[in-house]
N, C-alpha and C positions, 0 to 999 in steps of 0.2 A: 695755269691756276685751275682751269676747269677740270682737268684730269685729276688733280690733287683733291678737288672737292668731291669727285666721284669716289675716290679712295676713302675719304673721310665719311661719306654717307653710306657706303656699302655695308650691308648688315651681316653678310656671311663670311666664313673663313675664306681667305683668298691670298693669292700672290699676284701682285701687279708688277709688270715689267715695263720699264721706261728705257727706250733706246736713245742714245746720243743726248741725254739730258744735261751733260756737262757744259753745253754751250750756254745754258742759263746761269751757270755758276761764274761766268766771266772768262772770256778767252780773247786773245789778240785784239780784234777791233770791236768786240761786243762787251758791253758792261754787264756786271753782275746784276741779276734781278733781285733786289733786296726784299721785295714783297714775297717772292717765292721762297727765298732762304728763310724768312721769318715764318712762313706757313709750314715749311718742313720742320723747323724747330718746334713749333707748337704741336704738330702732328706726331712727332717722335714719342712724346710721352703718352699720348692717346693710343698709339699703336702698341706700345709696350704693355699698357694696362688693360687693353681690350679683352673682354671675355671671349670674343670670337677672333682668333689669331688672324692678323692681316700683315703681310710682308710686302715691302716695296723694294724692288731690285732695279738698280741702275746699271745698264750695260754701256760701256764707253771704251773707246780706244786709248784714252788718256785718263790719268788720275788728276782731277782738278777740283778739289773740294775747298769750299770757303772755310776759313778758320772756325767760323761759328758752328759748322756741322761736323767737324772732325771727331767729336766725342759721340756723336749720334749715329754715324755711319761706319760700318765695318767694311774694310776694303779687302777683296779677294782678287788676286791676280792669277790668271791662267795663261800659259803659252798657247799658241795656235796648235792644233793637232798636226802631227807629222804624217808622212805617207802611210806608215804602218797603222796608224790610229784611224 
């Protein structure tokens, strides 16, 4: 929550990268953090309307999105680089 508050208050154009954030969306033995999901939904509109562009990137080994965020988050999947790459 603290990290999302930093994103929300940051005044300059930025890209914020969150690694392994999927665990807060609920997995196996961990429950979904409903306050966090609500915060992201509220922030989505603000980020899209902001005069200073701010982007949030979630890096994750799995796609695990709450249904409430599916319309707000764009998923891009990339394979790991090969030997030549």
